[in-house]
Every structure is written in structure tokens, then in C-alpha cells.
C-alpha positions as protocol buffer text, in pm:
chain_id: "A"
residue {
  index: 1
  type: MET
  ca { x: 4767 y: -3150 z: 6547 }
}
residue {
  index: 2
  type: GLN
  ca { x: 5143 y: -3178 z: 6627 }
}
residue {
  index: 3
  type: ARG
  ca { x: 5343 y: -2874 z: 6478 }
}
residue {
  index: 4
  type: GLU
  ca { x: 5692 y: -2912 z: 6346 }
}
residue {
  index: 5
  type: ARG
  ca { x: 5953 y: -2693 z: 6496 }
}
residue {
  index: 6
  type: ARG
  ca { x: 6302 y: -2756 z: 6348 }
}
residue {
  index: 7
  type: LEU
  ca { x: 6381 y: -2640 z: 5996 }
}
residue {
  index: 8
  type: PRO
  ca { x: 6495 y: -2922 z: 5790 }
}
residue {
  index: 9
  type: GLU
  ca { x: 6816 y: -2925 z: 5591 }
}
residue {
  index: 10
  type: TRP
  ca { x: 6648 y: -2868 z: 5250 }
}
residue {
  index: 11
  type: LEU
  ca { x: 6509 y: -2542 z: 5355 }
}
residue {
  index: 12
  type: LYS
  ca { x: 6837 y: -2358 z: 5397 }
}
residue {
  index: 13
  type: MET
  ca { x: 6832 y: -2028 z: 5186 }
}
residue {
  index: 14
  type: GLN
  ca { x: 7090 y: -1822 z: 5013 }
}
residue {
  index: 15
  type: ARG
  ca { x: 7237 y: -1545 z: 5221 }
}
residue {
  index: 16
  type: ALA
  ca { x: 7093 y: -1214 z: 5148 }
}
residue {
  index: 17
  type: SER
  ca { x: 7411 y: -1028 z: 5029 }
}
residue {
  index: 18
  type: GLY
  ca { x: 7634 y: -948 z: 4734 }
}
residue {
  index: 19
  type: GLU
  ca { x: 7677 y: -654 z: 4482 }
}
residue {
  index: 20
  type: ASN
  ca { x: 7356 y: -692 z: 4282 }
}
residue {
  index: 21
  type: TYR
  ca { x: 7159 y: -765 z: 4605 }
}
residue {
  index: 22
  type: ALA
  ca { x: 7294 y: -428 z: 4735 }
}
residue {
  index: 23
  type: ARG
  ca { x: 7217 y: -255 z: 4415 }
}
residue {
  index: 24
  type: VAL
  ca { x: 6855 y: -365 z: 4389 }
}
residue {
  index: 25
  type: LYS
  ca { x: 6814 y: -269 z: 4772 }
}
residue {
  index: 26
  type: ARG
  ca { x: 6950 y: 70 z: 4710 }
}
residue {
  index: 27
  type: LEU
  ca { x: 6737 y: 147 z: 4409 }
}
residue {
  index: 28
  type: VAL
  ca { x: 6412 y: 26 z: 4588 }
}
residue {
  index: 29
  type: ARG
  ca { x: 6505 y: 247 z: 4894 }
}
residue {
  index: 30
  type: ASN
  ca { x: 6602 y: 540 z: 4685 }
}
residue {
  index: 31
  type: SER
  ca { x: 6277 y: 513 z: 4451 }
}
residue {
  index: 32
  type: GLN
  ca { x: 6057 y: 477 z: 4749 }
}
residue {
  index: 33
  type: LEU
  ca { x: 5935 y: 146 z: 4628 }
}
residue {
  index: 34
  type: HIS
  ca { x: 5803 y: -149 z: 4815 }
}
residue {
  index: 35
  type: THR
  ca { x: 5872 y: -517 z: 4738 }
}
residue {
  index: 36
  type: ILE
  ca { x: 5687 y: -834 z: 4848 }
}
residue {
  index: 37
  type: CYS
  ca { x: 6044 y: -977 z: 4874 }
}
residue {
  index: 38
  type: THR
  ca { x: 6087 y: -782 z: 5211 }
}
residue {
  index: 39
  type: SER
  ca { x: 5720 y: -723 z: 5313 }
}
residue {
  index: 40
  type: GLY
  ca { x: 5647 y: -1085 z: 5273 }
}
residue {
  index: 41
  type: ASN
  ca { x: 5976 y: -1210 z: 5412 }
}
residue {
  index: 42
  type: CYS
  ca { x: 6054 y: -1422 z: 5101 }
}
residue {
  index: 43
  type: PRO
  ca { x: 6313 y: -1697 z: 5149 }
}
residue {
  index: 44
  type: ASN
  ca { x: 6456 y: -1630 z: 4792 }
}
residue {
  index: 45
  type: ILE
  ca { x: 6536 y: -1273 z: 4844 }
}
residue {
  index: 46
  type: GLY
  ca { x: 6902 y: -1351 z: 4825 }
}
residue {
  index: 47
  type: GLU
  ca { x: 6887 y: -1542 z: 4520 }
}
residue {
  index: 48
  type: CYS
  ca { x: 6645 y: -1323 z: 4322 }
}
residue {
  index: 49
  type: TRP
  ca { x: 6805 y: -989 z: 4418 }
}
residue {
  index: 50
  type: ASN
  ca { x: 7155 y: -1122 z: 4351 }
}
residue {
  index: 51
  type: SER
  ca { x: 7034 y: -1215 z: 3999 }
}
residue {
  index: 52
  type: GLY
  ca { x: 6907 y: -851 z: 3968 }
}
residue {
  index: 53
  type: THR
  ca { x: 6519 y: -925 z: 3988 }
}
residue {
  index: 54
  type: ALA
  ca { x: 6248 y: -832 z: 4235 }
}
residue {
  index: 55
  type: THR
  ca { x: 5881 y: -852 z: 4272 }
}
residue {
  index: 56
  type: PHE
  ca { x: 5741 y: -492 z: 4327 }
}
residue {
  index: 57
  type: MET
  ca { x: 5467 y: -411 z: 4535 }
}
residue {
  index: 58
  type: ILE
  ca { x: 5235 y: -115 z: 4449 }
}
residue {
  index: 59
  type: LEU
  ca { x: 4973 y: 86 z: 4641 }
}
residue {
  index: 60
  type: GLY
  ca { x: 5192 y: 90 z: 4956 }
}
residue {
  index: 61
  type: ASP
  ca { x: 5285 y: -175 z: 5213 }
}
residue {
  index: 62
  type: ILE
  ca { x: 4961 y: -164 z: 5452 }
}
residue {
  index: 63
  type: CYS
  ca { x: 4698 y: -406 z: 5372 }
}
residue {
  index: 64
  type: THR
  ca { x: 4327 y: -388 z: 5452 }
}
residue {
  index: 65
  type: ARG
  ca { x: 4325 y: -778 z: 5530 }
}
residue {
  index: 66
  type: SER
  ca { x: 4490 y: -971 z: 5794 }
}
residue {
  index: 67
  type: CYS
  ca { x: 4563 y: -1326 z: 5650 }
}
residue {
  index: 68
  type: ARG
  ca { x: 4732 y: -1569 z: 5912 }
}
residue {
  index: 69
  type: PHE
  ca { x: 5004 y: -1664 z: 5676 }
}
residue {
  index: 70
  type: CYS
  ca { x: 5131 y: -1328 z: 5560 }
}
residue {
  index: 71
  type: ASN
  ca { x: 5388 y: -1095 z: 5698 }
}
residue {
  index: 72
  type: THR
  ca { x: 5263 y: -788 z: 5520 }
}
residue {
  index: 73
  type: ARG
  ca { x: 5144 y: -501 z: 5761 }
}
residue {
  index: 74
  type: THR
  ca { x: 4772 y: -467 z: 5825 }
}
residue {
  index: 75
  type: GLY
  ca { x: 4592 y: -142 z: 5911 }
}
residue {
  index: 76
  type: LYS
  ca { x: 4472 y: 178 z: 5728 }
}
residue {
  index: 77
  type: PRO
  ca { x: 4658 y: 225 z: 5418 }
}
residue {
  index: 78
  type: HIS
  ca { x: 4774 y: 583 z: 5297 }
}
residue {
  index: 79
  type: PRO
  ca { x: 4628 y: 722 z: 4976 }
}
residue {
  index: 80
  type: PRO
  ca { x: 4767 y: 595 z: 4656 }
}
residue {
  index: 81
  type: ASP
  ca { x: 5088 y: 758 z: 4550 }
}
residue {
  index: 82
  type: THR
  ca { x: 5017 y: 911 z: 4205 }
}
residue {
  index: 83
  type: GLN
  ca { x: 5385 y: 917 z: 4114 }
}
residue {
  index: 84
  type: GLU
  ca { x: 5450 y: 569 z: 4198 }
}
residue {
  index: 85
  type: PRO
  ca { x: 5382 y: 417 z: 3861 }
}
residue {
  index: 86
  type: SER
  ca { x: 5623 y: 645 z: 3696 }
}
residue {
  index: 87
  type: ARG
  ca { x: 5886 y: 567 z: 3958 }
}
residue {
  index: 88
  type: LEU
  ca { x: 5841 y: 202 z: 3931 }
}
residue {
  index: 89
  type: ALA
  ca { x: 5877 y: 223 z: 3543 }
}
residue {
  index: 90
  type: GLU
  ca { x: 6179 y: 398 z: 3555 }
}
residue {
  index: 91
  type: SER
  ca { x: 6332 y: 163 z: 3812 }
}
residue {
  index: 92
  type: ILE
  ca { x: 6258 y: -133 z: 3586 }
}
residue {
  index: 93
  type: LYS
  ca { x: 6435 y: 52 z: 3315 }
}
residue {
  index: 94
  type: SER
  ca { x: 6747 y: 114 z: 3546 }
}
residue {
  index: 95
  type: LEU
  ca { x: 6750 y: -252 z: 3642 }
}
residue {
  index: 96
  type: ASN
  ca { x: 6727 y: -342 z: 3264 }
}
residue {
  index: 97
  type: LEU
  ca { x: 6467 y: -619 z: 3344 }
}
residue {
  index: 98
  type: LYS
  ca { x: 6352 y: -831 z: 3070 }
}
residue {
  index: 99
  type: HIS
  ca { x: 6057 y: -953 z: 3304 }
}
residue {
  index: 100
  type: CYS
  ca { x: 5908 y: -798 z: 3590 }
}
residue {
  index: 101
  type: VAL
  ca { x: 5636 y: -906 z: 3843 }
}
residue {
  index: 102
  type: ILE
  ca { x: 5412 y: -668 z: 4005 }
}
residue {
  index: 103
  type: THR
  ca { x: 5189 y: -730 z: 4303 }
}
residue {
  index: 104
  type: SER
  ca { x: 4993 y: -517 z: 4570 }
}
residue {
  index: 105
  type: VAL
  ca { x: 4851 y: -529 z: 4901 }
}
residue {
  index: 106
  type: ASP
  ca { x: 4473 y: -555 z: 4925 }
}
residue {
  index: 107
  type: ARG
  ca { x: 4294 y: -208 z: 4896 }
}
residue {
  index: 108
  type: ASP
  ca { x: 3937 y: -287 z: 5011 }
}
residue {
  index: 109
  type: ASP
  ca { x: 3926 y: 86 z: 5109 }
}
residue {
  index: 110
  type: LEU
  ca { x: 3929 y: 198 z: 4753 }
}
residue {
  index: 111
  type: PRO
  ca { x: 3619 y: 197 z: 4531 }
}
residue {
  index: 112
  type: ASP
  ca { x: 3759 y: -43 z: 4284 }
}
residue {
  index: 113
  type: GLY
  ca { x: 4007 y: -214 z: 4508 }
}
residue {
  index: 114
  type: GLY
  ca { x: 4271 y: -29 z: 4329 }
}
residue {
  index: 115
  type: ALA
  ca { x: 4219 y: -184 z: 3990 }
}
residue {
  index: 116
  type: SER
  ca { x: 4236 y: 162 z: 3814 }
}
residue {
  index: 117
  type: PHE
  ca { x: 4584 y: 217 z: 3972 }
}
residue {
  index: 118
  type: TRP
  ca { x: 4688 y: -118 z: 3863 }
}
residue {
  index: 119
  type: ALA
  ca { x: 4599 y: -54 z: 3514 }
}
residue {
  index: 120
  type: ASP
  ca { x: 4782 y: 269 z: 3500 }
}
residue {
  index: 121
  type: THR
  ca { x: 5090 y: 112 z: 3655 }
}
residue {
  index: 122
  type: VAL
  ca { x: 5095 y: -170 z: 3386 }
}
residue {
  index: 123
  type: MET
  ca { x: 5055 y: 74 z: 3103 }
}
residue {
  index: 124
  type: GLU
  ca { x: 5328 y: 315 z: 3235 }
}
residue {
  index: 125
  type: ILE
  ca { x: 5559 y: 8 z: 3267 }
}
residue {
  index: 126
  type: ARG
  ca { x: 5487 y: -91 z: 2915 }
}
residue {
  index: 127
  type: ARG
  ca { x: 5526 y: 267 z: 2795 }
}
residue {
  index: 128
  type: VAL
  ca { x: 5878 y: 296 z: 2938 }
}
residue {
  index: 129
  type: ASN
  ca { x: 5983 y: -62 z: 2894 }
}
residue {
  index: 130
  type: PRO
  ca { x: 5827 y: -173 z: 2550 }
}
residue {
  index: 131
  type: GLY
  ca { x: 6060 y: -488 z: 2562 }
}
residue {
  index: 132
  type: THR
  ca { x: 5976 y: -596 z: 2912 }
}
residue {
  index: 133
  type: THR
  ca { x: 5720 y: -878 z: 2988 }
}
residue {
  index: 134
  type: ILE
  ca { x: 5494 y: -819 z: 3273 }
}
residue {
  index: 135
  type: GLU
  ca { x: 5337 y: -1050 z: 3520 }
}
residue {
  index: 136
  type: THR
  ca { x: 5057 y: -920 z: 3755 }
}
residue {
  index: 137
  type: LEU
  ca { x: 5000 y: -1095 z: 4089 }
}
residue {
  index: 138
  type: ILE
  ca { x: 4658 y: -935 z: 4168 }
}
residue {
  index: 139
  type: PRO
  ca { x: 4435 y: -944 z: 4467 }
}
residue {
  index: 140
  type: ASP
  ca { x: 4093 y: -1085 z: 4428 }
}
residue {
  index: 141
  type: PHE
  ca { x: 3909 y: -744 z: 4385 }
}
residue {
  index: 142
  type: ASP
  ca { x: 3600 y: -923 z: 4556 }
}
residue {
  index: 143
  type: GLY
  ca { x: 3575 y: -1116 z: 4222 }
}
residue {
  index: 144
  type: LYS
  ca { x: 3403 y: -801 z: 4056 }
}
residue {
  index: 145
  type: PRO
  ca { x: 3438 y: -860 z: 3679 }
}
residue {
  index: 146
  type: GLU
  ca { x: 3433 y: -473 z: 3623 }
}
residue {
  index: 147
  type: ASN
  ca { x: 3754 y: -438 z: 3818 }
}
residue {
  index: 148
  type: LEU
  ca { x: 3910 y: -769 z: 3678 }
}
residue {
  index: 149
  type: GLN
  ca { x: 3854 y: -623 z: 3327 }
}
residue {
  index: 150
  type: LYS
  ca { x: 4061 y: -325 z: 3409 }
}
residue {
  index: 151
  type: ILE
  ca { x: 4363 y: -550 z: 3449 }
}
residue {
  index: 152
  type: VAL
  ca { x: 4288 y: -752 z: 3157 }
}
residue {
  index: 153
  type: ASP
  ca { x: 4253 y: -435 z: 2931 }
}
residue {
  index: 154
  type: SER
  ca { x: 4607 y: -311 z: 3051 }
}
residue {
  index: 155
  type: ALA
  ca { x: 4736 y: -645 z: 2878 }
}
residue {
  index: 156
  type: PRO
  ca { x: 4986 y: -785 z: 3092 }
}
residue {
  index: 157
  type: ASP
  ca { x: 5168 y: -1092 z: 2979 }
}
residue {
  index: 158
  type: VAL
  ca { x: 5051 y: -1309 z: 3266 }
}
residue {
  index: 159
  type: ILE
  ca { x: 4789 y: -1252 z: 3522 }
}
residue {
  index: 160
  type: SER
  ca { x: 4831 y: -1432 z: 3849 }
}
residue {
  index: 161
  type: HIS
  ca { x: 4601 y: -1480 z: 4160 }
}
residue {
  index: 162
  type: ASN
  ca { x: 4685 y: -1729 z: 4432 }
}
residue {
  index: 163
  type: LEU
  ca { x: 4442 y: -1960 z: 4589 }
}
residue {
  index: 164
  type: GLU
  ca { x: 4697 y: -1992 z: 4872 }
}
residue {
  index: 165
  type: THR
  ca { x: 4558 y: -2328 z: 5028 }
}
residue {
  index: 166
  type: VAL
  ca { x: 4303 y: -2588 z: 4993 }
}
residue {
  index: 167
  type: ARG
  ca { x: 3939 y: -2544 z: 5013 }
}
residue {
  index: 168
  type: ARG
  ca { x: 3899 y: -2663 z: 5373 }
}
residue {
  index: 169
  type: LEU
  ca { x: 4169 y: -2456 z: 5530 }
}
residue {
  index: 170
  type: THR
  ca { x: 4077 y: -2122 z: 5338 }
}
residue {
  index: 171
  type: PRO
  ca { x: 3857 y: -1981 z: 5622 }
}
residue {
  index: 172
  type: HIS
  ca { x: 4152 y: -2046 z: 5887 }
}
residue {
  index: 173
  type: ILE
  ca { x: 4430 y: -1860 z: 5715 }
}
residue {
  index: 174
  type: ARG
  ca { x: 4261 y: -1590 z: 5477 }
}
residue {
  index: 175
  type: SER
  ca { x: 4086 y: -1311 z: 5644 }
}
residue {
  index: 176
  type: ARG
  ca { x: 3822 y: -1210 z: 5379 }
}
residue {
  index: 177
  type: ALA
  ca { x: 3904 y: -1392 z: 5059 }
}
residue {
  index: 178
  type: LYS
  ca { x: 3694 y: -1714 z: 4967 }
}
residue {
  index: 179
  type: TYR
  ca { x: 3809 y: -2011 z: 4771 }
}
residue {
  index: 180
  type: GLU
  ca { x: 3530 y: -1995 z: 4527 }
}
residue {
  index: 181
  type: THR
  ca { x: 3596 y: -1626 z: 4471 }
}
residue {
  index: 182
  type: SER
  ca { x: 3942 y: -1698 z: 4383 }
}
residue {
  index: 183
  type: LEU
  ca { x: 3854 y: -1979 z: 4131 }
}
residue {
  index: 184
  type: SER
  ca { x: 3611 y: -1718 z: 3976 }
}
residue {
  index: 185
  type: VAL
  ca { x: 3895 y: -1475 z: 3938 }
}
residue {
  index: 186
  type: ILE
  ca { x: 4111 y: -1740 z: 3758 }
}
residue {
  index: 187
  type: SER
  ca { x: 3811 y: -1846 z: 3557 }
}
residue {
  index: 188
  type: TYR
  ca { x: 3753 y: -1483 z: 3438 }
}
residue {
  index: 189
  type: ILE
  ca { x: 4119 y: -1432 z: 3345 }
}
residue {
  index: 190
  type: ALA
  ca { x: 4145 y: -1745 z: 3152 }
}
residue {
  index: 191
  type: GLY
  ca { x: 3809 y: -1678 z: 2977 }
}
residue {
  index: 192
  type: LYS
  ca { x: 3957 y: -1348 z: 2841 }
}
residue {
  index: 193
  type: GLY
  ca { x: 4230 y: -1534 z: 2678 }
}
residue {
  index: 194
  type: MET
  ca { x: 4496 y: -1451 z: 2907 }
}
residue {
  index: 195
  type: ILE
  ca { x: 4764 y: -1672 z: 3076 }
}
residue {
  index: 196
  type: ALA
  ca { x: 4610 y: -1752 z: 3410 }
}
residue {
  index: 197
  type: LYS
  ca { x: 4854 y: -1858 z: 3688 }
}
residue {
  index: 198
  type: SER
  ca { x: 4786 y: -1962 z: 4053 }
}
residue {
  index: 199
  type: GLY
  ca { x: 4973 y: -2108 z: 4353 }
}
residue {
  index: 200
  type: ILE
  ca { x: 4933 y: -2259 z: 4684 }
}
residue {
  index: 201
  type: MET
  ca { x: 5135 y: -2346 z: 4997 }
}
residue {
  index: 202
  type: VAL
  ca { x: 5163 y: -2686 z: 5159 }
}
residue {
  index: 203
  type: GLY
  ca { x: 5257 y: -2775 z: 5512 }
}
residue {
  index: 204
  type: LEU
  ca { x: 4936 y: -2619 z: 5675 }
}
residue {
  index: 205
  type: GLY
  ca { x: 4763 y: -2955 z: 5738 }
}
residue {
  index: 206
  type: GLU
  ca { x: 4623 y: -3034 z: 5405 }
}
residue {
  index: 207
  type: THR
  ca { x: 4601 y: -3388 z: 5267 }
}
residue {
  index: 208
  type: ASP
  ca { x: 4734 y: -3520 z: 4943 }
}
residue {
  index: 209
  type: ASP
  ca { x: 4380 y: -3557 z: 4823 }
}
residue {
  index: 210
  type: GLU
  ca { x: 4295 y: -3211 z: 4888 }
}
residue {
  index: 211
  type: VAL
  ca { x: 4590 y: -3083 z: 4704 }
}
residue {
  index: 212
  type: PHE
  ca { x: 4486 y: -3291 z: 4401 }
}
residue {
  index: 213
  type: GLU
  ca { x: 4134 y: -3155 z: 4436 }
}
residue {
  index: 214
  type: THR
  ca { x: 4271 y: -2809 z: 4423 }
}
residue {
  index: 215
  type: MET
  ca { x: 4466 y: -2889 z: 4117 }
}
residue {
  index: 216
  type: ASN
  ca { x: 4151 y: -3021 z: 3960 }
}
residue {
  index: 217
  type: ASP
  ca { x: 3950 y: -2705 z: 4043 }
}
residue {
  index: 218
  type: LEU
  ca { x: 4235 y: -2481 z: 3910 }
}
residue {
  index: 219
  type: ILE
  ca { x: 4235 y: -2685 z: 3573 }
}
residue {
  index: 220
  type: ALA
  ca { x: 3855 y: -2659 z: 3550 }
}
residue {
  index: 221
  type: ALA
  ca { x: 3880 y: -2291 z: 3602 }
}
residue {
  index: 222
  type: GLY
  ca { x: 4139 y: -2248 z: 3315 }
}
residue {
  index: 223
  type: CYS
  ca { x: 4456 y: -2207 z: 3512 }
}
residue {
  index: 224
  type: ARG
  ca { x: 4778 y: -2286 z: 3303 }
}
residue {
  index: 225
  type: VAL
  ca { x: 5065 y: -2215 z: 3539 }
}
residue {
  index: 226
  type: PHE
  ca { x: 5076 y: -2361 z: 3897 }
}
residue {
  index: 227
  type: THR
  ca { x: 5319 y: -2302 z: 4169 }
}
residue {
  index: 228
  type: ILE
  ca { x: 5353 y: -2492 z: 4496 }
}
residue {
  index: 229
  type: GLY
  ca { x: 5590 y: -2440 z: 4787 }
}
residue {
  index: 230
  type: GLN
  ca { x: 5646 y: -2491 z: 5160 }
}
residue {
  index: 231
  type: TYR
  ca { x: 5464 y: -2262 z: 5384 }
}
residue {
  index: 232
  type: LEU
  ca { x: 5704 y: -2096 z: 5638 }
}
residue {
  index: 233
  type: GLN
  ca { x: 5592 y: -1924 z: 5952 }
}
residue {
  index: 234
  type: PRO
  ca { x: 5692 y: -1564 z: 5930 }
}
residue {
  index: 235
  type: GLY
  ca { x: 5631 y: -1464 z: 6282 }
}
residue {
  index: 236
  type: THR
  ca { x: 5485 y: -1591 z: 6613 }
}
residue {
  index: 237
  type: ASN
  ca { x: 5138 y: -1430 z: 6556 }
}
residue {
  index: 238
  type: HIS
  ca { x: 5103 y: -1630 z: 6232 }
}
residue {
  index: 239
  type: MET
  ca { x: 4986 y: -1968 z: 6147 }
}
residue {
  index: 240
  type: GLU
  ca { x: 5215 y: -2257 z: 6257 }
}
residue {
  index: 241
  type: VAL
  ca { x: 5391 y: -2497 z: 6022 }
}
residue {
  index: 242
  type: VAL
  ca { x: 5212 y: -2847 z: 6068 }
}
residue {
  index: 243
  type: LYS
  ca { x: 5463 y: -3021 z: 5841 }
}
residue {
  index: 244
  type: TYR
  ca { x: 5775 y: -2978 z: 5644 }
}
residue {
  index: 245
  type: VAL
  ca { x: 5694 y: -3144 z: 5300 }
}
residue {
  index: 246
  type: ALA
  ca { x: 6003 y: -3333 z: 5174 }
}
residue {
  index: 247
  type: PRO
  ca { x: 6134 y: -3249 z: 4836 }
}
residue {
  index: 248
  type: GLU
  ca { x: 6032 y: -3590 z: 4689 }
}
residue {
  index: 249
  type: LYS
  ca { x: 5671 y: -3501 z: 4751 }
}
residue {
  index: 250
  type: PHE
  ca { x: 5712 y: -3180 z: 4576 }
}
residue {
  index: 251
  type: GLU
  ca { x: 5852 y: -3349 z: 4270 }
}
residue {
  index: 252
  type: GLU
  ca { x: 5545 y: -3598 z: 4285 }
}
residue {
  index: 253
  type: TYR
  ca { x: 5313 y: -3301 z: 4286 }
}
residue {
  index: 254
  type: ARG
  ca { x: 5486 y: -3141 z: 3993 }
}
residue {
  index: 255
  type: ILE
  ca { x: 5451 y: -3475 z: 3798 }
}
residue {
  index: 256
  type: ILE
  ca { x: 5078 y: -3505 z: 3888 }
}
residue {
  index: 257
  type: GLY
  ca { x: 5022 y: -3141 z: 3825 }
}
residue {
  index: 258
  type: LEU
  ca { x: 5155 y: -3180 z: 3461 }
}
residue {
  index: 259
  type: ALA
  ca { x: 4958 y: -3510 z: 3402 }
}
residue {
  index: 260
  type: ARG
  ca { x: 4639 y: -3338 z: 3531 }
}
residue {
  index: 261
  type: GLY
  ca { x: 4670 y: -3067 z: 3266 }
}
residue {
  index: 262
  type: PHE
  ca { x: 4881 y: -2768 z: 3384 }
}
residue {
  index: 263
  type: GLU
  ca { x: 5105 y: -2641 z: 3107 }
}
residue {
  index: 264
  type: TYR
  ca { x: 5386 y: -2536 z: 3357 }
}
residue {
  index: 265
  type: VAL
  ca { x: 5441 y: -2644 z: 3721 }
}
residue {
  index: 266
  type: GLU
  ca { x: 5688 y: -2502 z: 3967 }
}
residue {
  index: 267
  type: SER
  ca { x: 5704 y: -2720 z: 4279 }
}
residue {
  index: 268
  type: SER
  ca { x: 5971 y: -2730 z: 4553 }
}
residue {
  index: 269
  type: PRO
  ca { x: 6010 y: -2619 z: 4894 }
}
residue {
  index: 270
  type: LEU
  ca { x: 6136 y: -2277 z: 4843 }
}
residue {
  index: 271
  type: VAL
  ca { x: 5897 y: -2202 z: 4541 }
}
residue {
  index: 272
  type: ARG
  ca { x: 5691 y: -1885 z: 4575 }
}
residue {
  index: 273
  type: SER
  ca { x: 5452 y: -1748 z: 4316 }
}
residue {
  index: 274
  type: SER
  ca { x: 5703 y: -1520 z: 4144 }
}
residue {
  index: 275
  type: TYR
  ca { x: 6006 y: -1764 z: 4159 }
}
residue {
  index: 276
  type: HIS
  ca { x: 6143 y: -1825 z: 3786 }
}
residue {
  index: 277
  type: ALA
  ca { x: 5840 y: -1621 z: 3686 }
}
residue {
  index: 278
  type: GLU
  ca { x: 6023 y: -1519 z: 3362 }
}
residue {
  index: 279
  type: LYS
  ca { x: 5954 y: -1874 z: 3263 }
}
residue {
  index: 280
  type: HIS
  ca { x: 5574 y: -1845 z: 3274 }
}
residue {
  index: 281
  type: THR
  ca { x: 5506 y: -1633 z: 2973 }
}
residue {
  index: 282
  type: GLY
  ca { x: 5360 y: -1779 z: 2648 }
}
residue {
  index: 283
  type: ASN
  ca { x: 5678 y: -1855 z: 2455 }
}
residue {
  index: 284
  type: ASN
  ca { x: 5845 y: -2010 z: 2756 }
}
residue {
  index: 285
  type: ILE
  ca { x: 5544 y: -2207 z: 2836 }
}
residue {
  index: 286
  type: ASN
  ca { x: 5567 y: -2366 z: 2489 }
}
residue {
  index: 287
  type: LEU
  ca { x: 5925 y: -2442 z: 2529 }
}
residue {
  index: 288
  type: TYR
  ca { x: 5874 y: -2609 z: 2855 }
}
residue {
  index: 289
  type: LYS
  ca { x: 5592 y: -2831 z: 2724 }
}
residue {
  index: 290
  type: GLU
  ca { x: 5804 y: -2926 z: 2439 }
}
residue {
  index: 291
  type: LYS
  ca { x: 6093 y: -3042 z: 2688 }
}
residue {
  index: 292
  type: GLN
  ca { x: 5848 y: -3230 z: 2887 }
}
residue {
  index: 293
  type: VAL
  ca { x: 5734 y: -3433 z: 2585 }
}
residue {
  index: 294
  type: LYS
  ca { x: 6093 y: -3510 z: 2514 }
}
């Protein structure tokens, strides 16, 4: 299959600079925190950091998995930093965030995959920032209900877990995670009455029919918020881009996704899971649905 090499015009990104960008960068560095914005080489880092927002990554910056799409380092992680939840909560307070997104590396080295640490972090953020809404972008925890329940019990406003790609391509780009396991995670979250969110990348060789099948699978699992964006190769050792999908196709995906039952759909080339995440909480979903009806 022929790979595309030249970046199209519609994938130009905002330059990562500016006063707010420098402020967030300085706070992250001084607080010894990690962000998926930098570890994941996110194309929206300029826009998001200039608006004073960031997606924080807990449990270090070394992942126990080696997915072919991801730029995060792989190896043997350090032990969890027990002071990290407190530093993170205070940093969110310093930034005066109304909404925050927390994610993490996979920690298959820990007995519960880091679920207890996750729960402690969410509860500490809530204690220090009672007015801040929280989204947790979680690993699959091998689909174990007892670990997922710890996240549910910590009561974030949104629980997100990315499917990443269509069923056929999952074994090629995800090192350990399985398509059905991820669907079971979404189903468990939704079954507990939480807002369940998921996302995929396109441009990896999937077909439209496979994208629509994925939408149907997520809807059946109870997913309410869906994100879809262009895969961008972060390095030469990662999966190559097969196709740069045109903005018009993303708009088609958005319209079809809403028609199939998602309550909120973010779909454009530079969309990532946490892009415009503040819009995916309960009240904002309802406002979005009303706007679509009008």
C-alpha cells in the first residue's frame, strides 16, 4: 500500500510560542509534571498551551507498552511518585483551570495497573479544586472490572478510553491492547452511569465501512462522545501514514456519527482525544445536542 509523504495544507499547526505557552511550560517543568502534549508530540500544543490548558500525564513518562503510533517512551518505569497527585492538584489551581484532563502511561508493572494511584489523583484534584471538572483518559487496565471501578468511584466528570483504530488494524498498531477489551472498558464505564468517551485515528489504511463499524460498536457499548482525527507519524520508527484524510471527509464522519447516535462528535484533521475536552461534560453535551437540533 502506497504511503503519503507530503503534509497537506490543512495540517498546518499553530506555532508553539506565546506568553501563556511559556507560563504553562514553566509550571509543568517547575512542578516536575508530565504532559501528553509533549510526550505524545501533540499537534495542538501551541493552541492549547496558549489558551492556558494542558493534558497532564501521571505515573511518569515511561510506558510498559510499545504501540506503533505513540511517541511516549517505552521501558521500565520508575516507582510511582506519591507526591505527584498533590503537585498536580496545586498546578491546576495555579492555572485556574475550569476543566482538566488527566491521562497516564500504561503501568502493567503495577498490581492494579495504577488504578489506585489514578483514584487518589482524581480525589486530590477534586479536594483542592472543587469547582474544576475532570476528564480521565485511562488505559485499559486489562479490562479488569475491579480496577475500572476504582476510577468510577473517584467520580470524574468524564471517563475516556481510546479505541485508537478499527478492529482489523488493532493488532498492527497496538502492542498489547485488544479491540474487544477496549470495547468492554467503554461498556463498563457506561454501565455505571458515567459519560463514556472514545476516539480513533484515521489515515492508517482503514476503510469508510470499517470506520462506520467502529462507530456502531462504540454506540452499542454506550459511548456518548466520539473523537476522530488524522494520524501523524511521530518518528521514523512508527507506523507510516497511509493517507491524509481531507477535511470534507471528517465533516462527513461527524454528521454520520451524530446520526448513528453519538451525543457529541469532534471530527477534523487535528482533533485529538482531549481537544476541546471542556465541551464534553454533561451540561455542555446537552447544549451541543440542542444546537444540532436547531
